[in-house]
C-alpha positions in Angstrom: -17.5 -55.0 -32.3 -20.9 -54.2 -30.7 -23.9 -53.9 -33.2 -24.8 -50.2 -32.3 -21.3 -49.1 -32.8 -21.1 -50.9 -36.2 -24.4 -49.4 -37.2 -23.1 -46.0 -36.5 -19.8 -46.7 -38.4 -21.6 -48.0 -41.3 -24.0 -45.1 -41.4 -21.0 -42.6 -41.6 -19.1 -44.7 -44.1 -22.1 -44.8 -46.4 -22.8 -41.1 -45.9 -19.3 -40.3 -46.9 -19.4 -42.6 -49.9 -22.5 -41.0 -51.1 -21.2 -37.5 -50.8 -18.0 -38.5 -52.5 -20.0 -39.8 -55.5 -22.7 -37.2 -55.6 -21.3 -33.9 -54.5 -17.6 -33.7 -53.9 -15.5 -31.7 -56.3 -12.7 -34.3 -56.3 -14.8 -36.8 -58.1 -16.5 -34.1 -60.5 -14.5 -34.9 -63.7 -15.1 -38.7 -63.3 -18.9 -38.0 -62.3 -19.3 -35.7 -65.3 -17.9 -38.2 -67.6 -20.0 -41.0 -66.3 -23.3 -39.1 -66.3 -22.8 -37.9 -69.7 -22.1 -41.5 -70.9 -25.0 -43.0 -69.0 -27.5 -40.2 -70.4 -26.5 -41.0 -73.9 -26.7 -44.9 -73.5 -29.6 -45.3 -71.0 -31.5 -42.0 -70.9 -32.0 -39.3 -68.0 -33.4 -41.5 -65.4 -30.4 -43.7 -64.7 -28.1 -40.8 -64.7 -30.4 -38.7 -62.4 -30.4 -41.7 -60.0 -26.6 -41.5 -59.8 -26.6 -37.8 -59.2 -29.2 -38.1 -56.5 -27.9 -38.5 -52.9 -31.1 -40.1 -51.7 -31.2 -42.6 -54.6 -27.5 -43.6 -54.6 -27.5 -43.6 -50.8 -29.4 -46.8 -50.5 -27.0 -48.5 -53.0 -24.0 -47.1 -51.1 -25.5 -48.4 -47.8 -26.1 -51.9 -49.2 -22.5 -52.0 -50.6 -21.1 -50.8 -47.3 -23.2 -53.4 -45.3 -22.2 -56.2 -47.8 -18.4 -55.3 -47.3 -18.8 -55.5 -43.5 -20.7 -59.0 -43.9 -18.0 -60.3 -46.2 -15.5 -59.0 -43.7 -16.9 -61.3 -41.0 -18.9 -58.9 -38.9 -21.8 -60.4 -37.0 -25.0 -58.7 -38.4 -28.0 -59.9 -36.7 -31.1 -59.8 -38.9 -28.8 -59.0 -42.0 -31.6 -58.1 -44.4 -32.4 -55.3 -42.3 -29.1 -53.6 -42.1 -29.1 -52.0 -45.6 -32.4 -50.2 -44.7 -31.2 -49.2 -41.3 -27.9 -47.9 -42.5 -29.7 -46.1 -45.4 -32.0 -44.5 -43.0 -29.2 -43.1 -41.0 -27.3 -42.1 -44.2 -30.2 -40.0 -45.2 -30.2 -38.1 -41.9 -26.5 -37.4 -42.1 -26.4 -36.4 -45.8 -29.6 -34.4 -45.3 -27.9 -32.3 -42.4 -24.6 -32.2 -44.4 -26.4 -30.8 -47.5 -28.4 -28.4 -45.4 -25.1 -27.0 -43.8 -23.6 -26.7 -47.2 -26.2 -24.2 -48.2 -25.5 -21.8 -45.3 
């Protein structure tokens, strides 16, 4: 698989994972339970990071890149991939959240 195609694929996978965790109603019961538990145990800052698509997006991007790397895909300059995927994921999620408001 070529690197540009893989980058686009990982950007959209990361954007979808981020939206699933932070916004989608299907995950709302689990998200509410987890956020409540995190607030009680660690305070507001960690829970806020889990609810923020920009904060969580970087970690989702890192996870998606790690899965691709572990699956054996060739990632030239592998330490740059999470940052590139996170940048693309932010653009996709930003557009997605903007369209949700209209």
